[in-house]
Every structure is written in C-alpha cells, then in structure tokens.
VOBA-1610 file (N, C-alpha, C; in pm, whole numbers, padded with zeros to 5 digits, always signed):
BEGIN
Met+19210+09310+13056Met+19088+09247+13006Met+19091+09100+13045Ile+18979+09046+13090Ile+18960+08903+13116Ile+18867+08846+13009Arg+18914+08732+12946Arg+18831+08668+12848Arg+18809+08526+12896Leu+18679+08487+12903Leu+18634+08344+12929Leu+18573+08289+12806Thr+18626+08172+12764Thr+18583+08113+12635Thr+18537+07970+12654Asp+18410+07949+12653Asp+18354+07808+12656Asp+18404+07727+12772Ile+18398+07783+12891Ile+18452+07714+13005Ile+18364+07596+13052Thr+18424+07483+13071Thr+18359+07364+13123Thr+18424+07313+13248Lys+18342+07258+13336Lys+18399+07194+13461Lys+18296+07099+13520Ser+18348+06981+13547Ser+18263+06875+13612Ser+18325+06821+13737Tyr+18243+06781+13831Tyr+18288+06718+13956Tyr+18231+06572+13946Gly+18316+06481+13901Gly+18271+06346+13875Gly+18165+06351+13757Lys+18046+06301+13787Lys+17952+06298+13686Lys+17858+06423+13689Thr+17881+06513+13781Thr+17807+06636+13790Thr+17871+06746+13711Lys+17798+06797+13617Lys+17847+06912+13536Lys+17817+07041+13598Ala+17919+07109+13636Ala+17900+07242+13702Ala+17889+07353+13595Leu+17981+07344+13504Leu+17982+07451+13392Leu+17984+07371+13257Thr+17909+07415+13158Thr+17896+07351+13029Thr+17920+07437+12915Gly+17977+07557+12937Gly+18002+07650+12835Gly+17981+07794+12874Ala+18052+07844+12969Ala+18045+07983+13009Ala+18143+08072+12944Ser+18093+08172+12885Ser+18183+08273+12806Ser+18146+08415+12852Ala+18251+08495+12844Ala+18229+08636+12874Ala+18361+08720+12850Thr+18344+08843+12820Thr+18457+08932+12807Thr+18436+09045+12909Ile+18534+09054+13002Ile+18529+09154+13112Ile+18625+09263+13092Pro+18566+09386+13058Pro+18654+09501+13028Pro+18733+09540+13148Thr+18845+09599+13131Thr+18934+09655+13233Thr+18863+09772+13300Gly+18871+09768+13438Gly+18815+09880+13518Gly+18669+09871+13545Cys+18603+09763+13509Cys+18455+09764+13534Cys+18424+09690+13660Val+18303+09703+13706Val+18251+09620+13816Val+18156+09516+13752Phe+18195+09389+13756Phe+18129+09277+13673Phe+18058+09191+13769Gly+17920+09181+13759Gly+17840+09099+13841Gly+17815+08959+13776Val+17837+08857+13854Val+17810+08717+13806Val+17676+08675+13884Val+17576+08651+13814Val+17447+08621+13874Val+17394+08494+13820Gly+17295+08431+13896Gly+17238+08301+13856Gly+17170+08247+13978Val+17084+08151+13960Val+17022+08083+14070Val+17114+07986+14139Asn+17078+07936+14258Asn+17158+07845+14331Asn+17189+07719+14240Gly+17316+07681+14243Gly+17360+07571+14164Gly+17391+07592+14018Ala+17387+07727+13981Ala+17405+07765+13841Ala+17548+07744+13798Gly+17638+07753+13897Gly+17784+07741+13861Gly+17867+07867+13896Lys+17807+07964+13967Lys+17874+08092+13989Lys+18002+08078+14076Ser+17996+07999+14183Ser+18113+07977+14272Ser+18226+07907+14201Thr+18181+07805+14120Thr+18282+07728+14047Thr+18351+07809+13946Leu+18273+07907+13877Leu+18333+07995+13784Leu+18437+08093+13846Leu+18406+08138+13964Leu+18499+08229+14031Leu+18620+08158+14072Arg+18606+08036+14125Arg+18728+07957+14164Arg+18819+07927+14041Leu+18757+07902+13930Leu+18833+07884+13805Leu+18899+08010+13765Met+18830+08125+13780Met+18893+08251+13737Met+19009+08293+13829Ala+19001+08242+13960Ala+19101+08268+14052Ala+19222+08178+14044Gly+19206+08071+13956Gly+19309+07979+13934Gly+19322+07869+14049Val+19219+07868+14131Val+19215+07771+14237Val+19186+07630+14183Leu+19100+07630+14076Leu+19061+07507+14007Leu+19114+07515+13859Arg+19129+07403+13803Arg+19163+07406+13650Arg+19038+07364+13581Ala+19007+07433+13471Ala+18894+07408+13384Ala+18917+07276+13313Asp+18804+07210+13289Asp+18815+07093+13202Asp+18835+07122+13051Gly+18774+07235+13016Gly+18779+07276+12880Gly+18763+07429+12872Gly+18799+07485+12760Gly+18793+07626+12743Gly+18918+07707+12789Lys+18905+07839+12783Lys+19016+07925+12826Lys+18976+08034+12922Ile+19066+08064+13020Ile+19049+08181+13105Ile+19176+08263+13097Glu+19170+08377+13037Glu+19285+08461+13002Glu+19279+08595+13070Tyr+19386+08634+13130Tyr+19400+08773+13179Tyr+19504+08842+13091Asp+19458+08937+13016Asp+19544+09007+12924Asp+19623+08912+12838Gly+19550+08803+12793Gly+19614+08709+12714Gly+19683+08591+12772Glu+19691+08593+12903Glu+19773+08489+12974Glu+19680+08397+13061Asp+19704+08272+13055Asp+19626+08175+13135Asp+19652+08193+13279Val+19538+08176+13363Val+19558+08199+13506Val+19607+08083+13587Phe+19573+07963+13548Phe+19603+07844+13626Phe+19755+07825+13634Glu+19803+07807+13761Glu+19942+07790+13797Glu+20033+07901+13732Asn+19982+08021+13728Asn+20059+08130+13668Asn+20073+08234+13778Glu+20192+08241+13845Glu+20218+08327+13951Glu+20211+08471+13917Lys+20255+08499+13798Lys+20248+08643+13747Lys+20113+08700+13748Val+20018+08617+13695Val+19880+08660+13688Val+19820+08673+13836Lys+19848+08563+13912Lys+19787+08556+14052Lys+19836+08670+14144Arg+19950+08721+14116Arg+19994+08831+14202Arg+19912+08959+14175Asn+19837+08960+14069Asn+19764+09075+14038Asn+19617+09059+14074Leu+19580+08939+14131Leu+19438+08921+14166Leu+19425+08879+14313Phe+19310+08915+14364Phe+19277+08878+14501Phe+19143+08806+14501Phe+19138+08683+14549Phe+19009+08605+14552Phe+18961+08588+14694Leu+18844+08635+14714Leu+18777+08631+14847Leu+18653+08531+14835Pro+18672+08413+14886Pro+18554+08311+14876Pro+18451+08346+14973Asp+18339+08280+14964Asp+18230+08297+15056Asp+18270+08273+15204Glu+18354+08172+15224Glu+18396+08140+15359Glu+18555+08134+15360Pro+18623+08238+15376Pro+18776+08231+15368Pro+18830+08155+15492Tyr+18946+08100+15468Tyr+19010+08016+15576Tyr+19099+08112+15659Tyr+19105+08081+15792Tyr+19196+08149+15877Tyr+19221+08048+15999Gly+19336+08063+16061Gly+19376+07976+16169Gly+19308+08021+16298Gly+19316+07928+16395Gly+19248+07957+16526Gly+19284+08081+16599Asn+19415+08115+16593Asn+19463+08230+16664Asn+19494+08355+16573Thr+19445+08349+16449Thr+19469+08449+16355Thr+19398+08581+16400Thr+19485+08693+16385Thr+19428+08825+16416Thr+19441+08909+16286Gly+19382+09030+16286Gly+19402+09122+16176Gly+19542+09148+16147Lys+19625+09165+16255Lys+19768+09197+16234Lys+19839+09073+16166Thr+19790+08954+16204Thr+19854+08833+16144Thr+19826+08831+15994Leu+19699+08863+15954Leu+19661+08859+15824Leu+19731+08977+15743Glu+19746+09092+15813Glu+19821+09196+15747Glu+19962+09160+15709Ala+20031+09090+15800Ala+20167+09045+15771Ala+20166+08945+15654Leu+20066+08857+15655Leu+20063+08758+15553Leu+20044+08814+15415Tyr+19951+08903+15397Tyr+19913+08964+15273Tyr+20018+09068+15226Ser+20090+09126+15331Ser+20183+09222+15295Ser+20311+09157+15218Ala+20325+09030+15249Ala+20438+08958+15189Ala+20411+08922+15038Tyr+20285+08932+14993Tyr+20247+08889+14859Tyr+20198+09000+14776Tyr+20118+09088+14830Tyr+20057+09198+14754Tyr+20126+09333+14774Pro+20096+09432+14695Pro+20142+09566+14723Pro+20045+09629+14833Phe+20059+09568+14950Phe+19964+09596+15059Phe+19985+09728+15122Ser+19877+09805+15147Ser+19888+09941+15214Ser+19840+09921+15362Lys+19936+09928+15452Lys+19899+09914+15595Lys+19823+10034+15639Asp+19846+10151+15584Asp+19764+10275+15618Asp+19617+10252+15574Leu+19597+10197+15457Leu+19472+10178+15403Leu+19397+10072+15491Phe+19476+09965+15527Phe+19408+09858+15611Phe+19371+09919+15746Lys+19450+09992+15805Lys+19416+10062+15932Lys+19292+10145+15916Asp+19285+10223+15807Asp+19168+10308+15785Asp+19036+10232+15772Trp+19049+10121+15692Trp+18930+10037+15676Trp+18884+09972+15805Cys+18982+09925+15878Cys+18943+09857+16013Cys+18884+09961+16107Glu+18932+10076+16104Glu+18876+10186+16186Glu+18738+10227+16134Lys+18720+10229+16003Lys+18587+10260+15952Lys+18480+10152+15987Phe+18529+10031+15988Phe+18428+09923+16020Phe+18427+09893+16175Gly+18515+09956+16250Gly+18515+09939+16397Gly+18574+09802+16429Leu+18682+09760+16363Leu+18743+09635+16387Leu+18873+09645+16464Asp+18892+09558+16560Asp+19015+09553+16636Asp+19110+09458+16575Arg+19224+09516+16518Arg+19317+09435+16442Arg+19394+09339+16526Asn+19396+09360+16660Asn+19465+09270+16755Asn+19384+09152+16807Ala+19250+09158+16768Ala+19158+09059+16831Ala+19162+08932+16732Pro+19141+08813+16801Pro+19126+08694+16711Pro+19012+08699+16623Val+19026+08669+16501Val+18920+08671+16403Val+18802+08581+16437Arg+18842+08464+16506Arg+18738+08365+16535Arg+18635+08425+16634Asn+18665+08533+16705Asn+18573+08592+16805Asn+18477+08692+16733Phe+18508+08717+16604Phe+18418+08814+16534Phe+18291+08756+16493Ser+18190+08840+16475Ser+18063+08791+16412Ser+18083+08769+16265Lys+17985+08709+16205Lys+17993+08680+16062Lys+18013+08808+15983Gly+17936+08915+16014Gly+17962+09039+15945Gly+18095+09100+15961Met+18144+09087+16094Met+18274+09148+16126Met+18382+09072+16046Lys+18367+08942+16031Lys+18470+08858+15961Lys+18471+08908+15815Arg+18353+08933+15760Arg+18335+08968+15622Arg+18407+09107+15599Gln+18380+09198+15696Gln+18438+09334+15693Gln+18594+09318+15699Met+18648+09235+15777Met+18790+09214+15799Met+18855+09169+15667Phe+18787+09078+15597Phe+18847+09024+15471Phe+18830+09123+15359Leu+18719+09195+15363Leu+18700+09302+15255Leu+18808+09413+15276Ser+18840+09439+15406Ser+18943+09540+15433Ser+19078+09492+15377Leu+19110+09364+15396Leu+19230+09303+15348Leu+19234+09312+15190Ala+19115+09278+15127Ala+19108+09276+14988Ala+19133+09411+14926Leu+19070+09512+14979Leu+19079+09647+14929Leu+19231+09701+14953Ser+19283+09663+15077Ser+19415+09720+15110Ser+19525+09645+15030Ser+19493+09526+14976Ser+19598+09451+14896Ser+19614+09526+14756Gln+19526+09611+14712Gln+19535+09688+14595Gln+19556+09604+14470Pro+19475+09501+14450Pro+19498+09410+14332Pro+19445+09475+14208Lys+19494+09429+14095Lys+19444+09469+13969Lys+19303+09408+13936Tyr+19289+09283+13991Tyr+19173+09210+13973Tyr+19120+09159+14113Leu+18997+09195+14140Leu+18935+09156+14274Leu+18814+09066+14243Ile+18823+08943+14295Ile+18719+08847+14273Ile+18649+08813+14410Ile+18523+08831+14424Ile+18451+08815+14553Ile+18333+08734+14536Asp+18320+08625+14614Asp+18201+08547+14612Asp+18108+08591+14729Glu+17980+08617+14699Glu+17878+08661+14793Glu+17933+08787+14871Ala+17961+08895+14799Ala+18034+09013+14855Ala+17954+09076+14971Phe+17825+09075+14968Phe+17749+09148+15067Phe+17686+09068+15182Asp+17730+08939+15180Asp+17675+08843+15279Asp+17717+08883+15417Gly+17623+08900+15507Gly+17658+08942+15648Gly+17694+09086+15677Leu+17691+09166+15575Leu+17723+09308+15595Leu+17597+09388+15628Asp+17608+09478+15727Asp+17496+09567+15766Asp+17491+09677+15659Pro+17376+09751+15660Pro+17357+09855+15552Pro+17474+09955+15546Gly+17530+09992+15660Gly+17639+10095+15655Gly+17770+10037+15588Ala+17796+09911+15625Ala+17914+09847+15567Ala+17891+09821+15414Arg+17774+09783+15374Arg+17744+09773+15238Arg+17763+09898+15154Leu+17725+10006+15215Leu+17729+10136+15145Leu+17884+10176+15133Glu+17962+10154+15238Glu+18107+10192+15231Glu+18172+10107+15129Phe+18142+09979+15120Phe+18202+09884+15028Phe+18166+09918+14883Lys+18040+09950+14857Lys+17994+09989+14726Lys+18059+10120+14681Arg+18081+10209+14774Arg+18147+10333+14735Arg+18293+10308+14696Ala+18359+10216+14772Ala+18495+10184+14742Ala+18508+10120+14602Leu+18419+10027+14565Leu+18421+09969+14434Leu+18392+10065+14320Ile+18296+10153+14345Ile+18272+10254+14243Ile+18389+10348+14223Arg+18461+10377+14331Arg+18572+10466+14324Arg+18691+10398+14245Leu+18707+10267+14278Leu+18811+10197+14205Leu+18783+10182+14049Ser+18654+10163+14026Ser+18610+10152+13885Ser+18632+10288+13811Glu+18591+10394+13879Glu+18614+10528+13818Glu+18756+10560+13792Glu+18842+10517+13888Glu+18991+10542+13872Glu+19054+10445+13779Asn+18981+10339+13741Asn+19029+10238+13640Asn+19148+10166+13698Thr+19158+10154+13827Thr+19272+10086+13889Thr+19245+09936+13923Cys+19119+09902+13918Cys+19085+09761+13955Cys+18963+09718+13891Thr+18970+09590+13840Thr+18850+09527+13780Thr+18798+09432+13888Ala+18670+09458+13925Ala+18601+09372+14031Ala+18499+09285+13970Ile+18518+09154+14006Ile+18414+09049+13961Ile+18347+08998+14091Ile+18216+09015+14093Ile+18142+08992+14214Ile+18023+08892+14187Ala+18009+08791+14265Ala+17892+08702+14264Ala+17812+08733+14388Ser+17675+08754+14369Ser+17593+08781+14481Ser+17449+08745+14446His+17378+08703+14556His+17232+08686+14536His+17152+08816+14553Ser+17222+08919+14599Ser+17159+09048+14619Ser+17166+09134+14497Leu+17065+09113+14406Leu+17070+09174+14280Leu+17046+09323+14290Arg+16969+09367+14390Arg+16948+09512+14410Arg+17084+09579+14446Glu+17165+09516+14525Glu+17298+09571+14557Glu+17384+09577+14436Leu+17382+09473+14358Leu+17472+09466+14237Leu+17428+09573+14139Ser+17293+09597+14123Ser+17248+09698+14032Ser+17301+09838+14060Asp+17341+09859+14187Asp+17392+09996+14226Asp+17533+10018+14172Ile+17602+09907+14151Ile+17747+09921+14122Ile+17792+09863+13998Cys+17725+09763+13949Cys+17775+09684+13830Cys+17757+09766+13702Thr+17855+09766+13624Thr+17851+09814+13489Thr+17831+09705+13384His+17878+09588+13412His+17870+09471+13329His+17828+09351+13403Phe+17783+09247+13336Phe+17730+09132+13407Phe+17739+09008+13322Ala+17724+08894+13377Ala+17699+08765+13306Ala+17595+08686+13393Leu+17493+08638+13321Leu+17389+08558+13390Leu+17415+08410+13350Ile+17439+08327+13460Ile+17470+08193+13435Ile+17345+08102+13472Ser+17314+08018+13385Ser+17198+07926+13412Ser+17238+07785+13355Glu+17230+07686+13443Glu+17256+07551+13409Glu+17400+07536+13346Gly+17487+07619+13398Gly+17629+07595+13358Gly+17672+07670+13235Lys+17576+07753+13177Lys+17599+07826+13056Lys+17581+07976+13083Thr+17642+08054+12993Thr+17610+08196+12989Thr+17481+08223+12917Val+17382+08268+12983Val+17250+08296+12917Val+17254+08432+12842Cys+17310+08531+12919Cys+17326+08659+12847Cys+17427+08744+12934Gly+17464+08858+12887Gly+17553+08940+12964Gly+17597+09061+12881Gly+17704+09131+12928Gly+17747+09255+12861Gly+17727+09370+12950Asp+17713+09487+12880Asp+17684+09614+12946Asp+17549+09610+13004Leu+17537+09632+13132Leu+17406+09627+13206Leu+17309+09725+13153Asn+17347+09850+13138Asn+17252+09954+13089Asn+17208+09920+12947Asp+17293+09867+12864Asp+17248+09834+12728Asp+17143+09726+12728Asn+17163+09626+12815Asn+17061+09519+12831Asn+16931+09567+12879Leu+16938+09648+12982Leu+16814+09701+13050Leu+16735+09793+12953Gln+16810+09875+12867Gln+16747+09958+12773Gln+16679+09893+12656Asn+16714+09762+12640Asn+16650+09682+12534Asn+16526+09617+12571Ile+16489+09629+12701Ile+16357+09573+12750Ile+16279+09685+12811His+16147+09694+12785His+16062+09795+12828His+15939+09742+12893Lys+15900+09815+13000Lys+15787+09775+13081Lys+15685+09885+13074Phe+15563+09849+13023Phe+15453+09940+13010Phe+15332+09903+13095Gln+15265+10003+13148Gln+15138+09983+13216Gln+15036+10054+13129Ile+14929+09986+13099Ile+14830+10035+13018Ile+14684+10029+13077Ala+14613+10135+13064Ala+14476+10130+13121Ala+14376+10145+13007Phe+14267+10071+13018Phe+14157+10071+12916Phe+14024+10115+12978Arg+13929+10156+12892Arg+13802+10200+12945Arg+13712+10081+12997Glu+13743+09961+12949Glu+13666+09844+12989Glu+13760+09737+13026Thr+13709+09635+13097Thr+13789+09526+13137Thr+13851+09459+13013Ile+13979+09435+13022Ile+14046+09382+12907Ile+14077+09231+12930Asp+14068+09154+12828Asp+14109+09015+12829Asp+14249+08995+12762Arg+14324+08910+12829Arg+14464+08898+12785Arg+14462+08856+12638Ala+14370+08772+12590Ala+14366+08720+12456Ala+14350+08834+12357Ala+14292+08955+12404Ala+14275+09066+12314Ala+14402+09135+12287Leu+14502+09120+12371Leu+14633+09186+12357Leu+14721+09115+12257Arg+14691+09131+12134Arg+14765+09056+12023Arg+14892+09129+11998Phe+14983+09106+12088Phe+15108+09183+12083Phe+15224+09093+12115Asp+15337+09118+12065Asp+15459+09035+12091Asp+15523+09084+12217Phe+15483+09018+12328Phe+15538+09057+12461Phe+15615+08943+12526Val+15707+08988+12609Val+15780+08893+12687Val+15713+08841+12805Lys+15629+08931+12869Lys+15546+08900+12983Lys+15420+08989+12984Cys+15314+08929+13029Cys+15187+09009+13036Cys+15109+08976+13155Glu+15062+09072+13229Glu+14978+09054+13346Glu+14855+09155+13332Val+14738+09092+13349Val+14622+09178+13333Val+14533+09170+13462Ser+14491+09288+13507Ser+14404+09299+13620Ser+14294+09394+13599Gly+14177+09347+13561Gly+14062+09430+13530Gly+14090+09511+13401Arg+14096+09647+13420Arg+14114+09736+13308Arg+14255+09767+13283Val+14347+09719+13365Val+14479+09755+13357Val+14574+09634+13318Ala+14665+09655+13217Ala+14759+09551+13181Ala+14902+09599+13201Thr+14988+09511+13234Thr+15130+09542+13242Thr+15205+09451+13147Leu+15273+09510+13057Leu+15344+09440+12945Leu+15495+09469+12956Ile+15568+09357+12928Ile+15716+09371+12915Ile+15748+09329+12769Val+15804+09422+12698Val+15841+09391+12562Val+15993+09411+12538Gln+16042+09346+12434Gln+16190+09353+12410Gln+16207+09426+12270Gly+16308+09517+12263Gly+16340+09582+12135Gly+16321+09729+12145Asp+16270+09788+12035Asp+16253+09930+12024Asp+16139+09974+12107Gly+16168+10057+12205Gly+16060+10104+12296Gly+15963+10201+12228Asp+16007+10286+12140Asp+15922+10382+12074Asp+15821+10303+11979Arg+15882+10204+11913Arg+15791+10127+11818Arg+15684+10049+11901Ala+15728+10002+12017Ala+15635+09928+12098Ala+15525+10016+12143Arg+15556+10138+12185Arg+15451+10235+12228Arg+15354+10268+12111Glu+15411+10278+11992Glu+15319+10306+11879Glu+15223+10195+11852Glu+15277+10071+11869Glu+15184+09955+11851Glu+15078+09949+11956Leu+15121+09988+12091Leu+15025+09989+12197Leu+14924+10089+12176Gln+14951+10200+12120Gln+14852+10310+12098Gln+14741+10266+12009Lys+14768+10172+11918Lys+14667+10123+11832Lys+14559+10042+11905Leu+14577+10009+12030Leu+14483+09945+12114Leu+14386+10040+12178Ser+14407+10171+12150Ser+14318+10277+12205Ser+14309+10274+12352Pro+14418+10276+12423Pro+14415+10279+12573Pro+14381+10417+12626Ile+14343+10431+12756Ile+14324+10561+12820Ile+14454+10629+12838Phe+14556+10548+12880Phe+14682+10600+12894Phe+14792+10484+12890Ile+14916+10521+12857Ile+15028+10428+12854Ile+15137+10492+12935Glu+15195+10415+13032Glu+15305+10465+13116Glu+15421+10360+13105Glu+15545+10415+13079Glu+15654+10322+13081Glu+15713+10328+13216Leu+15730+10208+13277Leu+15789+10195+13406Leu+15927+10146+13404Pro+16012+10182+13508Pro+16151+10142+13507Pro+16160+09988+13527Leu+16254+09920+13465Leu+16276+09779+13481Leu+16418+09761+13551Asp+16413+09703+13670Asp+16543+09691+13745Asp+16607+09561+13709Phe+16732+09543+13768Phe+16811+09426+13739Phe+16746+09292+13780Glu+16674+09308+13899Glu+16615+09186+13958Glu+16500+09143+13863Glu+16418+09230+13812Glu+16316+09193+13720Glu+16373+09139+13591Phe+16478+09194+13542Phe+16549+09144+13420Phe+16596+09003+13450Phe+16664+08976+13567Phe+16706+08845+13603Phe+16599+08744+13598Leu+16477+08778+13663Leu+16370+08684+13673Leu+16315+08650+13532Leu+16308+08755+13446Leu+16259+08729+13315Leu+16349+08633+13234Lys+16476+08656+13254Lys+16569+08569+13170Lys+16568+08426+13229Thr+16567+08412+13354Thr+16570+08273+13413Thr+16439+08203+13397Gln+16333+08278+13407Gln+16192+08209+13393Gln+16170+08169+13253Arg+16217+08240+13161Arg+16193+08212+13019Arg+16284+08098+12972Gly+16392+08082+13054Gly+16484+07963+13022Gly+16558+07990+12883Gln+16583+08118+12856Gln+16659+08149+12738Gln+16797+08098+12740Thr+16849+08050+12640Thr+16993+08010+12626Thr+17047+08060+12503Glu+17165+08112+12505Glu+17237+08176+12387Glu+17357+08075+12364Glu+17367+08022+12241Glu+17480+07932+12211Glu+17612+08012+12216Asn+17612+08131+12164Asn+17740+08207+12166Asn+17712+08347+12221Val+17809+08387+12300Val+17802+08532+12358Val+17899+08609+12279Pro+17845+08713+12213Pro+17933+08801+12125Pro+18047+08869+12194Glu+18124+08935+12125Glu+18234+09020+12185Glu+18173+09119+12279Gly+18232+09128+12402Gly+18186+09215+12502Gly+18092+09139+12594Gly+18055+09021+12564Gly+17965+08939+12653Gly+17821+08970+12628Asn+17780+09047+12524Asn+17643+09080+12504Asn+17564+08960+12461Ser+17433+08961+12492Ser+17352+08857+12451Ser+17301+08888+12305
//
C-alpha cells in the first residue's frame, strides 16, 4: 500500500503541490488526473523518490521512499521523456535494467516482438511512439511491485494502447503490481483504472474507488410536454442544460430519490444516462470543489 499524506512541494516561489493526499491499495491501477499545471508530474517524481517533498509523507508499506534503495528496487518510474544515450539500443537498456530489477529477458523479447521493435537498433532512430513502446516493454519486463508512468499513452497507436491496457489489467488481476498512471487521456484511463486521485491547484480534490465515485453522480434526461424554463426546475442539481422541451440534469447522491423528485415535475419520460470519467472530471474541475481532507482510501 502507498500512502500520501499532505504532500507539499515548491520550486522557488512557485507552489506545485499544496496538500496532496491519497491511499493507493495494493494491486490496483491508480490514475492521477488534473489539468495542465495541476502538479501531476511533480507528484509522480516525488512518489518515485526523484524529488524530496517539502512537507508531508510518502510511504510504501510504511517506509519513506526518498533515498531508500530497498523501496526503489521495487518500483519502476517511467517519465514522460526518459533519458537515453546517443548509441543506446534495446539490448543496452536490457543489460542496464537486468542489473537492477528482476528483469525477464524472455518477456522483454516478447514485448519487443509484439510491438515490432528491433532491440539492436539505436533508440534515437525510433519514432516517438516506438520509443514509448520500448520503454513500456522495459517497464513491464522489469516486473516491479510498483509501476509509475507519466503520460502512459502518449504517442501510442491504438493497437499498442490496447496491448498495454491488457497488460495492466492482467497485472492488477494477478495482484502482482500496483500501477500509478498520469494521463490526459481520461477515456483510456477509465478502461483500466480502479482508483484515482484528481489534483487541482496542487491539492487532492477527490479520489478513491472510481466506480464508487461514478455511482454517486447521476445524469438524467427529461422530456416535457411544453418548453421548459430552467428556473422552473427547482431541483438541487450539479449541472443543468435545457433545450426546448428537454432538460439534462446531473445530480449527486441517491439516484432513486433523485428520480422520485424528478417525477414530481410530471415529465413525459425520464431516462438515466451513463456518466463517464471524462464528464466526472469536467464536473469536478469546473465546479472548483476542494476537499480539505481526503478520508481513508482516498475517497472524497
């Protein structure tokens, strides 16, 4: 289990993180989401022990990560732009990572073949997507207990994305690896993430079990016999859009109770629509909600 408690980090006068907290269960796929500049990349670097937090705690099974070789041997951090030398090949990287991790050369060979990568070719000659595939192959073949990836899907074609998502889901189901992923591709994350944290202005806005959060917010489409005015919808909603005789409402809380209240408006019909992770993200960021404390499990 990874526990983040009130993490703060500044670069000079610029505050990158001002109080990020979360509890990441073992064996989950954990998504870190937020707008540009929210502090996602800084948080991942702190979690990888690359940077030291100004305040708060980052603990892996109760141990601090910074300058802790025991913890770091169990984690693999893949930044958005990993470093490699001018003449570096896949074989070179294989030898490097084999010296540090319980690296599977057979697994690395399989992944490179699956992605169509030449392990003897210089990485500098690869396209952006091929470079990403190479380092994802290294990450998966290193078999870490904790896998931290910044912008996991950047540059990947649809086929590579699917293969990578399948690998993460398999690792999660086998409970052999906890994956922490930051990405702008919320639709991709929604396919694989079991838990998440939404970072806004350096703080954790909400988080926890993704399904639990989505099940607490309901989206209804309602049709009336006559044109409806938004002011007539005297209802406690999170968001409301009206177009002629049709209204779309998003409400938080008990869905059955919300439907009962909506029935009192005598609509022609009420239909509950699915709410995806991207809509949830937009709702939370647009409303500017902030939670001073994130409870056990990271729930809002």
